[in-house]
Phi, psi and omega in degrees: 000151169288143173240164186214110187296355181265358178284155189268358190249136167239128185250114186260160183306327184279008180075020175269150185227131173247133183244123176281108188298330181280350183288135183298342179267003188299312184303322174291318180295320184295322183287334181284327187260345192293331176296340189227002177234134181277127175294120177265317179201146181227063172291191194298314193257320194227118179258148180245130174241156175227140177265121180231163179302325176296312180298320181295321180293324174310302185298314181299327189286347177267355178106001178282142187257169176296323175302322185289315179294318180291332178290325180296311181292312182296327184286342177238009182274148173285320186237158184301150180288141175299139181305313181300327180296313177301314173307307188299315185289322175299312185297306185292324170292330177296340175283338174292128181093352180278344177228132179233153168242135177221154183293137177216100183053244173262004182239193176229169174234134165270118182237136170267163180287156180302138180090354183263022180303320179302322181294325177288331176291326178297307182294327186293342185254007173290134183298330181260334173284310189310317184294346192267348186264146178250256184266138180273106179286325178208189181294337186240020190220125165241147169271160179219138171300136185305327182291341183262016192299314185291307174309319180294317180296322179291323178289320175298314177309308181296336180274003182072028177223091180295143176245140186274107183270108178254021186282349174073194190227139169289145175295125171278178174296133177300138171200115186280142176231124174248140180277149181299138178304331181271000179287123171263117180265120175296160193292318185286334177294313184292315182302314186300312174306309181296323179294330173293308192289319181052044179060028174081007180288162186293337176280353170259188171087008173217137172148183191239136174247129183247120176213152181293152172306147176083358176277359178088039179299334181292321176295330177299314185292331173294316178299318177295318176303315179290334171290313178296312175063043178217169177307141189232139175248119177252118181256135188218179190273333187203171179282339169295325174291322173307308176306316181296312179305313187292321175303308183289328179293325180279338177277331194244005175222178174274010179299141179260168173299338176279336188279324191231115188210155178286146172302130183230089181304337186285345182292163178300154179307133174092352185241007181288338183237129181271171170301322167245109183250133179257130181212147178273145172307325178301320178296307187299328176263007176306125184248139171275114182295139180081353186291155177303147173308130183096346180244013182300326185247088179298320180290325178299319178303309184291316193284318181307327188268354174293158180280053181295132168264347176206139176239121182255118182256102172287145177057052185294343175291343182265009186308124165294161185302310181307323184288327176297327183290320174300311187299326180298329184270357187240033177301339186278006184239151175291137188227125183241119172266135174232128184209163172259344178201140174275000178305129170227122181305335183270001183060032184262027179308321184302331175299317179304317184291317187288322187264323175271310180140174178286166180288122185262342182197144183214144170220125173304143178307314181296332177291314181297322185289318181299326179273000181082009184272343161234161185282149174286141181228128165273123183256142181216138172251118179267113184262125177237166178263150180275131184305156187293335180277354180262343190287324173304317177296319174304311187296334188266352192270156173290166195297318185297315176295326179303317181297320175296321181293322182284325175299319181271013177327125180293335181293349181286345176297316181280325172302322171305309180298327180288325173295318182291328171300339172290332192226067177298134171059038171247158180295119188229140178237137174241130178230144186204173182258338189243127193291326178297310172305316182292326177300310179296316173295332176289326172296318181296326182264356186049051180231158184278151180239142179245119171237183177298344178271356180279117185313149182294330178295317177294323180298317183291323175304312177295316178302312187292324179298324181291315176305312181285352175087007178279345173235119190267331181233140181219137181251138185229141168278201187289350178296344180276357184292338179228146166065036180254116178263088179224082199288334185275003176296127190248328186226133165230134178249114174267105190269340171199163182212178184270093172051235187252037188285109172292327177302313179298318177301313187293319175300319183293311167312317180298338173303341186259356200264002169300133174292139181281145185305324181259012178081010183283159182271185185236163179227125190241116179249136170237124179268125191228138183264128193286153177065031184225173179292339177293328177294324175292320178296318184297327176302312181291328179298325182278350190299314179304318185289323175295327179290329182271007178087013171279145173234149181250124163287149177257123181237127172287147177305328180291335175292341178287000000 
């Protein structure tokens, strides 16, 4: 291949790809490789991508060929591509489409490509795949129970053989959703919904949209609902999120309060479910102790049996294991996952691909920031010392206890007051993991604290007071990690967190990213105890945001 030293890409044998962000050709190269290469990090000058089996299968599922992927790399690389990278891309992309699922009367058939009988024989002996296969109809065809569709896709993904699902969707009950005439849908929101729906074809209607917090993922869901035009189930993280979805749907569509309701199992039979039903993952996975096998999850059984045409999974990366079970059983419905990040600390991102669908749309956070759709945010880590009288207890503690001792460092109380003094009288959130610490800080600041025990009505009252500017400072436990519609929040101080969770760090920054009316930026502070295990966790927590191009200024407590 011809190479050009002025090109911006360097492709490594381990399938990592480096992009010179300062190169005049960088934007063109970035657009060319984005469909099949995952962004790993995007600091100021050199961005890192990685070509993975999952990223290649994501691209292949949209129709992109191995030749097109290699052409994108070769056309923008400084040096010849390593031979193993060329081979890996061809072989991995070549796996897509060799297995297909199709409808067969009331069941399904798993088909291998002609000549792939040995592959099917090998998979039939696989410990997770084999039990899901039924009758072998030919050398390259097995029958599969329709109810095993999701579990089979998940098992094949784990085995390294993704299946192209052509079995289509059962029609849900029709229900039109029209967007409000005054709703302005941004170009990327419409593109995301259309990339998911794909004009209603059997190859569309399942997949994940990844957009930064504050970028309007709820609007993407509404546009998808209007395209599908069938009864819709929205699953989300908590009742605060349920209320927000309900407010948004009533304000931005033609739905009435009777059309969109929270799932209420106490209603008379047949009226538990509205045409657009909102439900928390916690409610869906409520388990009855001692119930007979198959009846442990009563709400899951009721909801799963309804004629949904679309299921929307908010914060899809958080799907708990029991919801994966439901998702495996509702493969005949269109499924839209919404999230700011597909990062899972258990490494089960492949489950999301197999059971919800491939990533259909993504936009880097910094791209949305540059376009003014999310607020610019300055991140800082404030490092404090552990008081001398606390050091002996810390030194003698096991690792898990070490984290708590560092996280609740009493010096953080004074540091918090000093940080807030930098930003007087602006809408401020304080968030942490330990209630005793938050109780003390709430008393120091004479500000209210919302925890998991705060009644929903009281939460909504405080949130509304914050939105209206009557309340300037609000403290939150981990209930504040997700689905908070507080667009004017300008400062967030993280006083403690859940160990090294990249997901939590990203979601907390996301509380600040709604664009401000006057265009002002936001400030995100993390209080971290120096020379402790909390410092190591803080570094890991920040990795995803570093990959998105955010940097943390380091502030010593003396500078406050």
